[in-house]
N, C-alpha and C positions, 0 to 999 in steps of 0.2 A: 387577396392572400389565397394561394393554393390549397386545395382540400386534402393534398397529400401530406402524411406526417413528416415534419422536418425537425430535427433537434441538433443541439450543438454541445460541445464542450469547448469551453475558450479558456485555455490556460494563459497566465503570463509566464514569459520564460525566465523565471526568476530563480531557478534551481531545479533540483532533481523532483521526479514525480513522486509525491506523497500519497500515503494511503488513502487519505480523504479525497483528495482530486481523483485518484484512481477509481474510488467508488462512484464519484460524479460521472466520470467517463464512461464506466461500466454500466450504470443504470440508464444512461443516455442511449448508449449502445443497444442494451437489451429492448428499450422501450421502442427505439426505431426498427430494429430486427423483428421484433414480435408483431408489429403492426405493417410490416412490409414497406416501412418508410426510409428516409434517408438520415445518415449520420453525419454531422460536419464537424471538424476541427477548426477552430479560428484562434489565430495567435493574437492575444491582447498586449501589445508590447509598447504601449504609448509611454509607460513610465519608465523611460530610458535609464534613470538612476539606478533602479532595482534590476534590471534585466542582466542576465549572466550569459555570456558568450557561449554558445551552443546549447542554451536551456531548451529551445524549442525542439532541437533534434533529439536531445535527450529524452523529452517528454513522448515524442513519436516512437522512439526506440523501444522504451518500456512499455508503452501501450500496445505496440506489436508483440512484445515478448509475452505479455499476459494472454495475447490471443485476441486482441481487439483490432478490428479493421474499420475503415470509414470510406465514405463515398466522395468527399471533396476535402482539400485542405492545401497547405503550401506545398506539399510534395507531389501531389497528383492533379492538382488544378480542380476546375468545376465551372459551372456556368454563373456562378455568384461570387466570382473573385473581385479583387485579390482577398486572400484569406489571412493577411497580416496587416494589422491596423495601421502600422506606420506607412504603408503603400496605399492607404485610403483617406489620407489627410485632406485631399481636394473635396472628397464627398462629405466629410464632416463641415468643412469651411462652407461649402455651398448651402447646406442645411442650417447652418448658423446664421448665415447672411439672410437666408430666407425668413427666419423667425425675427431677426433684427428689422428687416423691412416691413414685416407685419406689426412691429411693436410689441411682439410677445416677449423679445429679449433686448437687452439694452447693455451699453457699454459702462463698466464700472472702472474708475481710475483709482479706488483707494488702495494705498500701499499695505503691504502687510503689517506694518508698525501700526497704521491706524485701525486696521481691522481687529488686530490683538488689543488694542487700547478700548475698542468698542467692546469685545468680548469680556475684558476684566471689568468694565463698568457694569455690564449685565450680571456678571457673577456676584459682584459686590451688592446688587439689588436684589439677589436670590432668584434671578431669572435664567432660564436655559440659553445659553449663548448661541445667537443666530444673528445673520446678517440682517441689520435694521432696515434695508433700503434706502440708504442715505443717498445714493446717486441714481435712483430710479427715475427720477425726473429732471435730470440736468437739461439745461438749455444748450443750444448750439454753442454760445458763446462761452459757458462754463467748460463744455467739453474742449473747445479750441484752447482755452487757458490752460487747462492740465496738459494738453499735449504740447504746448509751448514750454512747459515746464519739463518736458522731456518723459512724461509718465505713459506708460502703454497700458492700454485697457484690457480687462478680461471682459468675457460677455456673460451675462447673468439672464437666467429665465425668470420671467415675472410670474410668480406662482399665484394662481388664481385664489380669490378670497372666498371664504365660506363654501368651500368645495369639499365633498366627500369622496374618497378613492374607494372603490369596492372591487374585491375580486375573490372568486371562489378558488382555493388552493386544493389540488387534489389531496394532499395530506392533511392541511391544517384546517381545511373548511372555508367558511365565510371569514374574511379579513377586511377591516375599514381603517382607513387613516384620514386624518383631517388636514386640510391645507393650511389651517394656522400653525400645525406643528413644524412647518418648514419656513425657512426664510428663503428669499431668492438666491438661487444657488448658481454657482459657476458652470456654464456649460462649455466655454472655450476658455483656456488659460491664456495668460499674457503672451506665452510663447508661441500661441498658435496652435497648441495640441488640444484635443478634446479632453473632457473629465470623463471618467468611467461610465457614469450613468448616461450621458449623452451619447458617446460612441456605441455603447451596447444597444441602446434603443434602436439607434439608425441601423446598425449592422444587423439586428435581429429582424427588423422589418425587411430591409433590402435582400437579406437571404432567405426571406419567406419562412422564418422559423416559426412553427406552430405551437410548440410547446417548449417551455424553458424549465428544465429540471436542476436543480442546484441545492446547495446546502441552505439551511434555515438561517444562517448569518446574512443571507442576502434578502431577507424579507423587507428590511428597512430601505433597501434600494428600490423595490418594486414600486411604491408611489412616484418616485421622481422618474422612472422609466415610463409610467403610465402618462405623466405630464406631457413627455415628449410625443408619445403616441397621439395623445388627444390633441395636442398643438398641431399636429399635422393632419387630424382626422384619420389615422391609421387604425387598423383593427388591432387589439390587444391580444397576445398569445395567452395560452392557457399557462399558468404557473404551478409549479410542483416543488415545495421546499422541503428537502429530506432533514430528518432530526440530525443532531450532531453526533459524531462519535465519541464515546467516553472511555476512560480507562476502568480497570476493576473497581476503584474507588469512586466511581461516577463521576469523576472530573474531566472536563472537556480535554480532547487530545491535544496536547501542546507539542510543538516541535521540540520544545525543551525537555519534554518528559522522556527521560533515558530508560524508563522500565520496559518502554514497548520501541521495538524497531520500527521505523516509520516510513522508510522510503523503499520503493519497489526494487531499487538498484541493489539495496542491502540484502534484500531476500534472494534475489538471484546469485549474489555472491556467497550467501550462505548455503546455497544449494537446495533451495525451494524449488518445487515443480510449479510451472506457471499455471497449470490447469488446476492445482490445488488451491493456489492463490486467489485465481479466478473465482473458484467456487466458494471460498471463505469470504471474499469481499462481497459477493453477490448476497450473502445472507447477513451482512451488516446493515441492519435497519430494513430488511425485506424478508418475507416468509412465504414459503410455499403452502399449499394444503397438505395435510398429512404430516408425518413424523420424519420422512425421508430427508437426509441432509447433503447426500452425495449425488451430484448432477454433473452431466456434460454440459459443455457450451450449448449445443443444439437443444439439450433439454431445457435448459434454462430459457432459451429463446421461445420454446414451444409452450413453457408454463408462466412465463413473466407476465404479471398483470399490476400496473401501477397502484392500483386501489389497495394492494395488499403491502404497501409501504408503511413501515411502523411509525406510529404516533409518539413513540417514547424513544430517548436515546438508544444508540446501537452501542453495546457494551463490546469492546475489544478484548478478547480472551486469548493471550498468546498461548495457552496450553491446548485450546481447542484448535487452533491453527496447526500446532505440532501434530495433534492427533490426526486431523485431516490429511496433513501432508503424508504422514505415515502410511494412511490408507492407500494413497496415491502410488507410494513408493512400493509398497508391497505388490501392488498390481503390475507394476512397470516391468519391462524387459530388463533382465539382469546387464545388459550391455549399456543400457542407458543409465542405469544406476552406477555403473563403474565409471562412466564418463562423468557423472555428476560428483563423485566422491574421491577418485583417484587424485586430482589436482590438489585436494586438500591435504593429503598424506604426503604429496611431493613438496608442498608448500611449507609443511610442518616439519621437514627434513627426516621424515620416517622413510622415505623411498627415495631412490636417486631419480632424476628426471629423466635419464636414459636407461631405462631397464632391459636386461637381456631376456630372452624368452621364458627362463626358469622363473625369474622375479616377477614378470608380468604375470605368469600364471599363478604364482603364490598369491600375489597381490589381488588378482580377480577372485580367486577362491576365498580370500579372508573377507572381501567386500561382499561376496554371496552368502557367507555366513551370517552376515548382519543385516541384510536387506529387511528381513522381517521386523526388526526393532528399530530400524533407522527413522528418526524424525525428519532430519534434513542433512544435506551432503557433508557439512563441515563437522558434524557430529561423529562421523567415522573415526576421527582423530582420538577422541576420548573413549569411544567404545573399544577400540583396538589397542590401546595403550599398553596392554599386557603382553602384547605379541613383540613389543619392541624393547623390552628389557629382559635381563636374566633373573634378578631377584626380586622377590615380591615382599613388601611389608605388610604382613597379615594384621588386619584389624582385629579387635577383641571378639567380634562375633564370629570371624574365622577361626581364631584361636579356640574359641569354645567348641567348635564342630571338631577341629584337630585333636582336642584333648580327649575324644571318646576313647572309650576302653578298648574297642577294637581297632582303633586306627593304626597303631604300629604295625600290626599284622598285615592290615590291607596295604599300607604304604610299601613294606618290604616285599609283600608277595607280587604287588602290581609291578613294582620296579623290576623284578625278576622275569616276569611275564613279558615285559616290555624288551629287555635286553635279549630274549630268546627269539623274538620276532624276526622274520627273514625280510619282512618290508614293513614300512611304517604307515600304511594306509588305513584310512577309517575303518574298514571291515576288520583288518588285523587287530586294530586297537580295541575295538568292540569285543572281539573275541578273548582279547587278554583281561578284559573287566569281567567277562563272563567267567573266565578261568579263575580269576581272583576270588569271585564269589562262590564258587565251587569248593575251592581250596580253604577259604578262611570262614565260610559260612555266614558271612555279612551280606545282607541284601538290602534293597530299598534304599532308603536315605542314608542308612549306616555304611552303604557301599558307595553310593554314587557322590554324596555330598562331600566326603573328605577327598575324594579323588579330584573333584571339581575344584575344591578350595585350595588344596595343595597345588595343582596344577596352573590355575587361572587366577587364583587369588579373589575369585568370586563366588557367591553361593548359588548364583543362577546366571544363565548365560544361554548361548548357542548351543547347537547339539555338540555333546561332550567329546565324542570320538574325533569329529571333524576339527575342533578347537584344538586337540590334543595334536593331532596331524599336523596342523598349521604351525604349531608352537615348533614342532621339530624334536626329534628324539634327544639330542644333547641338552636343549634347554629343558625339557621335561624331566630328565635324569638329575640335573643340577637342582630343580626345585624339589623333587621328591627327596633327594639326599639331604636338603637342607631341612626339610620337614622333620625327617626321621631324626636327625641330630637334635632338633628343637623339642621334641616330645618324648624322648627317651628319659 
């Protein structure tokens, strides 16, 4: 095996890129880049029934969107290909036949019905179901008889007896399994395709994988893969099993959990920035030294150390993700945020698809008004709702502000000042507010809060003169007059 670090992310093309799989890919990527090694993507597509057309392309597309690149895969090739398991079937057959010839593997002709009956009998006796080894020592004559009946065999590995499998996991420490816990397991199915653990072990060896970083749900697969390594006399890679991602109730993140958005594609559609999501995922089960939480990709590569992977489950906090994305949005160029948000306003029917110059300028100013508080692109629709309707339904908290003793005078004076303006620009509006203060004597919250609530329906928000400017004089006049009618 080469001394150069080589790691892999090996998805099945069964659907969209899930947050958990993205984390596995990201940690493998950081591990490789931090060590100056190679990051390989291999497509494990032998479970043809579960494969989704285009699933592999979708995986690669959204890994690229996150900012992850790789050194070898189905799209760019490499010296260790093919990188799709269904194109490697001859390799699995070759190694399976080698084990068969050595007597380490054998043909099993049991039907699924016979196997299920065996499992039921074991359960009835209070035993953990596992293959009994019924066909482990068939004679040639018995094999011929089964084949004459039209039975097709699977190939099973002879699990060594009284053998302990030990490995030191980067996260979990020393782990042991006893061979007695396993029945002889299938390495090649009746249809000639390899089982997961057989194919993975062969691929990892032939692709010179030095370290296997994956979720802790794969720990139970490790001894089976070690059996294949030992059967061929191969070196065993270093294993690293990352803790699970859990929701805020400390339950394992399930694809059926609708409280959390779980697919990378959905985050792109909602208008999250890829570098923010990269940052967030990198901290799901890994922590740097110090208190800093915001890092660029290059900074992550510089500081990544697998020994700092967490030993406790990683909690997925949606609010933390929104906060982090907001930090990136605030620092981004306005043009980029316009591109991120404008399609959402169009899709919501707030703006026409083909805008003239004035409409475009107004929309861009509106988006700029909310860049500081925007958590993700699609949120712009909700944040800017007040700009797309004439009347406001004031809530009780708003009405409490509008019932202030000084409010009628402030409303009428401010309305008059606005009607006297030669232009309706933010600076002119700011001057009108100041003139209202001077004439009414109202200042501070007693001045600004009623004007903000009356014009926007909100007690806090973006810069007030800018918001009033974008609402437009006619809309603001209608709102002020409505408030004056209600509070008289």
